[in-house]
C-alpha positions in Angstrom: 0.1 -1.0 -13.4 -0.8 1.1 -10.6 2.0 3.7 -9.9 2.8 4.3 -6.1 5.3 6.6 -6.4 6.0 9.5 -8.7 7.4 8.9 -12.3 10.6 10.7 -11.8 11.3 8.2 -9.0 10.3 5.2 -11.1 12.8 6.5 -13.7 15.8 6.8 -11.3 15.1 3.6 -9.8 13.9 1.4 -12.2 10.4 0.6 -13.2 8.7 -2.0 -10.9 5.0 -3.5 -10.8 3.9 -4.1 -7.2 3.8 -7.8 -6.6 0.3 -8.5 -4.5 -2.3 -11.2 -4.5 -4.4 -11.1 -7.2 -7.2 -8.9 -7.0 -5.8 -6.8 -4.0 -5.1 -3.6 -5.7 -7.8 -1.3 -6.7 -7.7 2.6 -7.8 -5.0 4.0 -5.6 -5.3 7.7 -5.3 -3.3 8.7 -2.1 0.3 9.0 -2.4 1.9 6.1 0.0 3.7 6.9 3.4 7.6 6.1 3.3 9.1 4.5 6.1 12.6 3.4 6.7 13.2 0.4 9.0 16.5 -1.0 9.7 17.9 0.5 6.4 15.1 -0.8 4.3 12.8 1.8 2.6 9.3 0.5 2.8 6.0 1.9 1.1 2.8 1.7 3.0 -0.4 2.3 1.5 -4.1 1.3 1.3 -5.2 -1.1 -1.4 -7.3 1.6 -2.9 -10.8 1.7 -4.3 -12.7 -1.0 -6.3 -10.3 -3.9 -5.7 -11.7 -7.2 -7.2 -11.4 -8.8 -3.5 -13.7 -6.2 -2.3 -11.7 -6.2 1.1 -9.9 -3.0 2.5 -6.3 -3.9 3.3 -3.0 -2.1 4.4 -0.1 -3.1 2.2 3.5 -3.0 3.1 5.8 -3.2 -0.1 9.6 -3.0 -0.3 10.3 0.4 -2.1 13.1 -1.0 -4.3 11.5 -4.1 -5.8 8.0 -3.8 -5.1 7.6 -6.9 -3.4 4.5 -7.3 -1.2 6.2 -7.9 2.3 2.7 -7.6 4.3 -1.1 -7.4 3.6 -3.3 -6.7 6.7 -6.8 -7.4 5.5 -9.3 -5.4 7.6 -12.7 -7.1 8.6 -16.0 -5.6 7.2 -18.2 -4.0 9.9 -22.0 -5.1 10.0 -24.0 -2.8 7.9 -21.3 -1.9 5.8 -21.2 -2.7 1.6 -19.1 -5.5 0.8 -17.2 -3.4 -1.6 -14.7 -2.1 0.7 -11.2 -0.2 0.0 -8.7 1.4 2.1 -7.7 5.0 0.9 -4.8 7.3 2.4 -3.0 6.1 5.1 -1.1 8.6 7.6 2.0 7.0 9.7 2.7 8.3 13.2 5.9 7.5 15.0 6.0 6.4 18.6 7.8 9.1 20.6 9.4 6.3 22.4 11.0 4.9 19.3 14.5 5.3 18.2 
């Protein structure tokens, strides 16, 4: 199991395993970004290094259940190694968004 949040939070909310497509998660070292959308807590993270798919992916998970809500696979750039991964992400709120 890859922990996407501190163990203290898991103890409070119940332990869950991210439900992603097979091979999607690699070694996730960075803390996920937490985002609240319409009262729903979301975790946004990169898929980490060394995933079996070799793709860099941005993952959006339900913070309560671990359900994968969205996976955005990023295309490889010519000349880059095939074994890609996405590390830390930073969210930036649009100033016009409420």
